[in-house]
N, C-alpha and C positions, 0 to 999 in steps of 0.2 A: 074924538073921544067923547062919550056921553057923560052926563053929570055924575053918575054913579062911579064911573071909572076915574073921573077927575078927582072926586073926593077921596077915593081909595089911594090914589097916588099922593095927594096933598097930605093926607092924614097918616098913612102907613108907609109910604115910600114905594119905590119901584119894585124892590125885592118881594114885598108882601103882595104886590099886585101883578106878579109875573104872569099869571094866567091871562091877563089882558094886555100883555106886552105887544101882541100883534096889532093892537089898535093904534099904536104910536107909529111915527114915521121912522122906518128903519133903512131908508135909503142911505147907502154909504157915501162918504164925501166924493169919491171918484165918480160914482153913478150920478150924483147930483150935479157934478160938473160936466156930465156927458163924456167923461174920460179925457177931457182936455188937460186936466191937472190931477195930481196925486196929493193927498193931504200931508201936512206937516206931521212930525212925530207926536207933538202934543195933541193934535186933532185925532190922530190914529189911536192914541191911548184913551182919549175921551170916548171914542166910539166903543173901544173894547171894554172900558169900565161900565158903559151903559149895558153892554151885553151881559157882563158879570152880574150887574144889579138885577137885570130882568130874568136871568136864568142862573141863579147861584148854584143850583144843583148840577149844572152841566158845564159852566164856564168858570175858570178860576185863574186869576192873574198873579204872577210872582215876579219879583226882581231877582235876577241871577248874576248880576255883575254891574260894574260901573265903567263908563268909557273914560279915556284920558281927559276929556273935557268935563267930566263929572255928570254925564247923563245916565239915568238908569237904563239897564238892559232888561227888557220885559219879555217874559215867556208866558204863553197861554196854555193852560192844561184844559183839555175838553174831554168829557166822558159822559155817556148817557146816564150813569148812575152815581156820579160824584166820586169816581175813583181818581183822586187827585195826588196820590203819592206813589213812588216806585214800589214800595213794599206791598201796597194794596193791589197794584197792577199785577205784580208777580203772584201774589196769593190767589188772585182771581183768574190766573192763566190768560191774561189779556196781553196781546202784543202791543208794544209801544212804537208808534210811528212818529218820527221827528220830521217836521216840515219846516224848512228855514227859508226866509226871504231876505233880500237886501244885504247879502254879504258883499255884493257890488250894488250900492244903493241907487245908482242910475238905472239899474235893471230891476225895477220894483214891482213888476206884475204880481209876484207872489204875495205881497202885502195886501194889495187891493182885492185880489182873488180870495185871500184868506178871510178878510172881513166879510165879504159876501157869503162865503161858504159857512162860516161860523153862524152867521145870522140865519141862513137857510136850514141849518141843523137845529139850532137852539130856539129860534123865535118863530119863523114861518112854518117850520116842521116839513119843509119840502123833502128832507131826507131824515125822517125821524129815527131811523134805526141804524144809521151808518156807523155809529159809535157804540152800539150795544156790546160788542166784543173787542173793542179797540180803545186804547188811550192815545189821544192826539196831543203831542207836545209841539207847539207852534211858536216859532220866533218870527214875529211880523217884520222886524228890522234887526238884522245882525249888526251891521256897521252903522250905528246910530249917529256918530259924529259925521261920518261921510254923507249920511242921508240929509242932515241939516245943512251941510255945505252944498247948497243947491244952486244950479245955474242953468240957463238955457243953452250954455255952450260947453257942457261937459261931455256930451256924446254926439259927435258930429255925424256918426253913421246911423243914428237912430231916429225913428219917426215918433216923436212925442214920448211922454207927456211934455207940457210946455217948459217945465223946469225939472232938472234931474240931479240926483245926488252925485257925489264924487267917488271915483273908483277906489281910492285909498281912504283909510281912516285918518284921524287928525294927526297921526305921526307919519303919514305917508306910507303906511304899510298896506299891502294888498292881503286881506285876510284869507283869500283863497289861494295863497301860497305859503300859509303860515301854520298849517295843521301840525306838522312835525316839529318845526323849529320853535313854534309857540312864543314868538317875541311879543306879540301885542297883548295888552291887558284883556281885550275882548276875547281873544282866542283862549287865554288861560281860563277865563270865566266859562267859555263854551266847553272846554275840556272837563271842568268840574261838573257842569250840567250833564255832559255825556256820561261821565262815570256815575253820577247819581241815578240817572234813568237807564243807562245802557240800552238805548233804543234797539229795536229789532229791525228797523227799516228807516233809511234816511232818504228824504226827497229834498233836493237843493235846486232852487228856482233862479234862473238867469235869463238874460236876453243875449242872443248871439250877435257877433259881428260877422263880416265876411261877405259872401256872395248873395245874389238875389236868386230866388227860386219860388216855387208855388207853395211850399209847405208853410203852415203857420207855426209849426213847432218841430224841433228836432230833439232827440234824446240820446243819452249815453249811459251805458252800464259798463263796468270794468270787464276786461277780457277774462274768459274762464280760467286762463293760466294764473291769474292773480287771486283766484277765489277758491275756497273750499268747494268741492263738487256739489254739496247739498245746497249751498248758497247760490251757486251758478244755476243749478236746476230750478230752484225756486224763482229766480229772476226770469228765466226763460219762460216758465209756465205762467207765472202771474202777470208779468209785464207784457211780454211779447205775444203770448198766445191768447190772453184774455183782455187785459186793460186796453191795449192799443187798438185792437179791432173794435172794441166798444167805443173808444174815443172817436174813431173815424165814422162810426155810425151816427154820431152826433153832428156830423157835418164838417169835421176837421180833416186836415191832411197832415200826416206826420212822417218823419224820416229819421233814420239813424243819424247821429251827429255827422255833419258835413264839414270835414277839414280837407280842403282841396290841395292836392299835391302842387298845383300851380294856380295861384289866385287869378292869374290872367287868362286861364283857359281851363274851365271846369271839365272839359272832355278828357283831360289827362288823368282824371280819377281822384279818389279820396284816400286819405291815409289816417292812421290813428293819431289823435292830437297829442298823445304823449302824457296822459295822466299819470300821476305818481302820488306818493304819500303826502306831498305838500298840498294836494287838492282834496276836496271833500270826499269824492267817491273813492279815491285811492286810499285815504285814511280809513274810511269805513271798511274797505277790503281787508286792511291789516287787522281790524277789530272783528273780523269774521261776520260782517254785516252787509246785507244787500243795500245798494244805494242806486238812486235814479237821479241823473242830472237832467233837468228840463231847461231847454234853451228855446224861448219863443223867438220868432223871426223879427229882427229889428225894423224891417220896412213895412210890416203889417201895422194897421192902426193899433193904438194903445187899447182900445176897447176889444178888438179881436184878440190881442195877446192876453189880456186879463181873463177873458172867457175861456181861452185855450188852457190856461193854467187851472182855472176853476174846474173845468170838466175833467182834466186828467187827474188832478189830485183827488177829486171826489170819487172817480172810478177806481183809483188805487185803494182808497179807503174802503170802498165797497168790496173789492176783492179780498183784502185782508180780513174784513169783518165777516165775510162768508166762510173763510177757511183759516181761522186764527191758529189752529193747531199746526197747520202745515208750515207757517212761518216760524212758530216757536220751535218746531222740530228741526227745521233747517239751521237756525242759529245755535240751538243746543248741540246739534251734531258737530257743527263747525268748531265750536268751543271745545268739545270733547276730543275731537281729532287733533286739535292743536296741543292740548295737554298730553294726549297719548303719544304724540310724535317724539316727545322727549326721551321715551324709552326705546326708540328705534335708531340704532347706530348708523343705519344706512340712509336715513331721511335727509333730504336736501331742501333748501328754501331758496327760491330764485330772488335775486336782488335787483337785477336789471333785465330788460326785455328788448328784443330786436323785432323788426317787422317780419312777418311771415312773407317769404318771397313769392308765395303763390297767391295771386289775386283771384277774386271771383267777380262775375258780372253784376253790376248794380244798375237798376233803372232809376234814373234821375229825372224828376219832374221839375224842369227848369223853365227858362225863358230863352228865346232867341237873343243872340248878342252879336256885337261887332267888336273886332279888335283893330285898333288904329295905332300906328306908330306915333308916339308922343314926341314932340320937339322940346318939351319941357323936361320930362324925366328920362327921355331916351329909352323908355321901356314901352311894352304894349299897354294900351289903355283900353280896358274892357268897359263896354256900355251895354246894359241890358234893355230889352224892350218888353216890359210887363204886359203889353197888349198882345204879345205873341207867345202863348205857352208852347213849350216844346219839350219832348221827351228824348233823353239821351241814354244810351247804354254805355256805361263807363266802368273802368276797372276799380275794384274796391280792395285796398290793401290795409284794411282795418285790423286784421288778425295779428296777434303778437305771439312770439315764442320766447321762452326763457333764454337768457344770455349768460350772465354771471350768476352762479348759485353757490351757496355755502352749506356745509354740514353744521348745524347749530351745535354749540357746546352744551354740556349739561347745565352749566351756569356761567355767567360772566362775573367778573370781580372788578369793582371800581374802588381804588384806594381813596380813603376818606378826604384827602386834600383836593380831589378833583370835584369840587362842589358844583361847578357848572354842569357837569354830567349828572350828578345826583339830583340837582334841581329839576332837570328835564325828566328824569325818571319819575320824580314826584308829580310833575305837571301832568304826565300821562297815566298816572295811577298804576305804575309798574310795581309789582310786589317784589320786595327784597328783604334781606336780613342784614343787620349790622353786627360786625364782630365786636366782642366785648373786651378782648385783650389783643395785644400785638401778636402776630403769628408770621412765620415764614412758610411760604407755600411754593410748590412747583406747579407751573402752569405753562400755557402757550400764549404768545402774543404776536404782534406784527412789528416788523421793522419797516419803516416808511422812508423812502428816499426820493430824490429828484422831484420835489414838489413844484408844480406850476400853477399859478393863480390866474383867474380871469383878469382881463385888462380894464374892467369897469365894475362898479358895484351893482348888485341885484338885491332888492328888498333889504337894503341896509347892510349887506354883507358882500365882501369880495370872496367869491366861492373858489374852492380848490378845484382846478380844472383837470389836473392829472398828477399822478404820483406812481412810484413803483412800490410794490408790497410783497413781502415774503414772510411766512410764519417762522417764528423762532421760539425755542424753549426758553423759559425764563424762571429764575428763582427770585422771588420777591418777598420782602418783609413788609407786611401790611400793618399800618397803625391801627389801634383800636378805633372802632367806628367805621371801618371800611365796609363796603356794601357787596353782598353776594346776591346775584340776581338769577334765580333758578328759571329754567325754561319750561318746567311743567306747570305753566300758568296760561290762562286764556289769552292774555295780552302779549304772549311771547313774540309775535310777529312785529309788534311795535318796538319792543326792546331790540330785536335783531336789526331793524332798519335804523334805529338810533345809533347802535354801537358797532355794527360792522362797517369798517371804513369805506368799502366799495359801494355801499348802498347810496343811491343818488341823493337822498335827503338825510344822510348820516350827520351827526354833529361835526365830524371831521370835514365833510364836504362843504358844510355851511361856514367853515372857518372858525368854529368855536374852539378848536384845539390847535390853532396855528403856532402857539408857543412851543410845541414839541419839536418844531423844525428850527428853532433858534438856538444857536450856540451862545452861551452867556460868558464864557471865558475865551480870550483870544491871545494871540502871541504878537509881541512887538517885532517889527521887521528885523531889527538887529539881532534878536534872539533866534528868530526863525532862520536867518542866514546860517547861523552856526548849526542849528538843528538839522537843516537840509543836508549839509555836508557830512555830518555824522551819520545820518541815515543812509546816504548813498555809499559811504565807505563800508558800512556793515552789510549792505544788501545790494549786490550788483544788479539783480533783477529789477529792483526798484529804480536804480539809476537808468537802466535801459528803458523802462516804462516811461520815465520822465522825459527822456530824450525823444522817444517816439511821440509823446504828446506834443512836444515842442514842434516836431516836424509836421504833425497832422492838423494842428489847430493854431492857425496864425493869430487869432484873437487872443488865445491863451498865451502864446509866445510873446505878444506885445504888452501883456498886463503883468507888471512886476509883482504886485501883491497877489494876484491869482497864482503865480508860480510858487511863491512862498507858502500860500495857504494850501496848496496841493499837498505839500509835505506835512503841514500841521494836521490836515484831515486824516492822514495815515499814521498819526502818532498816537500813543496812549493818552497824551494830553487832551486830544479831541475825543477819543473813544470813551473816556471816562465821563463825558458830559451826556452820553446816551441821546444824542441828537437823533430825532426820528423814531424814538422808541414809543410805540403807541401805548398809552397808559392803561387801557382796558385789557384785562387778562381773560383767557378762556380756560375753563376747567372741563376735562372729560369726566365721565362717570366715576372712574377710579379716583381721580384727584379730588373730586367733590366729596366722595365718601371718606377720603383720608383726612379731610379738614378736621381740626380739633373741634369738639362740640361746644364752642363758645360763640354763640350767635344769639342775637335778640329774637323775639318773635317777629313774624313776618310783618312787613310794613308795605303799603298802608293797610 
């Protein structure tokens, strides 16, 4: 820096001397360490703050939440002309691209790539026009507490950096399983950020585990059956036809996401890893938004992985910047299609998916390997030889087909007392109205029976593994303040996946509504003995059914209380408790129209 520049910085500050910012050292912490290490959160924010001071018209930092340990969650807004708020972006018809790093903070390439890319956009001007028609919303570290819980021993499968963050946040929750259930404070903050900006495209940066192969990066987008056709077509054109070929021209090698059917033998083929709404890309699909999952290869050097992310993210921004209207048109059409679907009585929405039984050939650029019988695990032990690249033709079973589908109601109804359901609707920004007075309605709901739970916890929940379900008509008296959730809204798919019991990430499946399966009143054995005799005397068929149960089920026959409870469950004393009655109601168009006109304005 010459004397004139020095005096400018000393007297006026970096912001006033931004034109000379290129004269300072803008090497990122990871570059300075030759990618042996990755910076702390404090050092990351210091670098970002320098960028903001040097280029205040292009870089803006905000805090969008706080972690359980009290750390600020920082987001960077980048725009060529200072478009730093959602309303301005929409007014300027600029697509919003959300890039997030460090949701798994041991997989932190996206943070260091982001620092380099922001510098090369705002300071060195290597890409001076890539944000002319795009607003970039960039989260350098999503799981901040996990990032600061750093150790050399957190990712045994990974080649550097020297110390890596922890997969869970400080409450031991995996944020990339939390999008729908939204337990973590970090996720609830992210959902508010999402609703504020409503991004048009999401990029989520990770590092893979699994096999060894030649690719430095694998990628994943949701199956077309999970997406509006306009969104699926945009992904295919922008990502597959344009960005990825350009990425490989920069000297990289990319593959679709590689989830091997048998980890001990890649030749058996690849399958879909089973993304759903609990994951980033699955949640974006419910929100009618395209999303790209980036997985750098864990065994490549950290420098290689950071540059892989840098190049692909930059190329994606280039594509969006060149054709902003195409992305805006795709997301607008997807939203409009979702709203219009509410008027289609024949429309169905898939809740679960099954593998397409038809595979296609896939060329895998892998390495030679050996399989050895292990005397420790008693399983095959695979060992790769990276000195021997080898190409295999393997079957690809990535395709999915809809399995369980539902016809959406015109609206759902949630009685006011089910606050845990309403809280989740609020967290996801679902539009609803509240009733202003008590009312009795006719609707449809579900009767749930024979629940079976998992035998261990997952992400702090013991999930419902199986149950029987059948629809039932129901007359219900709703207290004032109950919630009516219409389906003619752009976020209808989120509501459906929260409220339909069979959806894999529904509130019921996560165990949030387990109380509906619990009988609160019970019978004393001495009373049930008398009840059982009275019931059999009045109903010979019931007596015959009991005797058949004794004959067919030895465990039942040997359990005295189970024998008495069998009668209690078939009595009005038990039926009046409504065990298994799902509390969420479904209204068809006529039932919705017949509701008394006593509801508050839409919320939120």
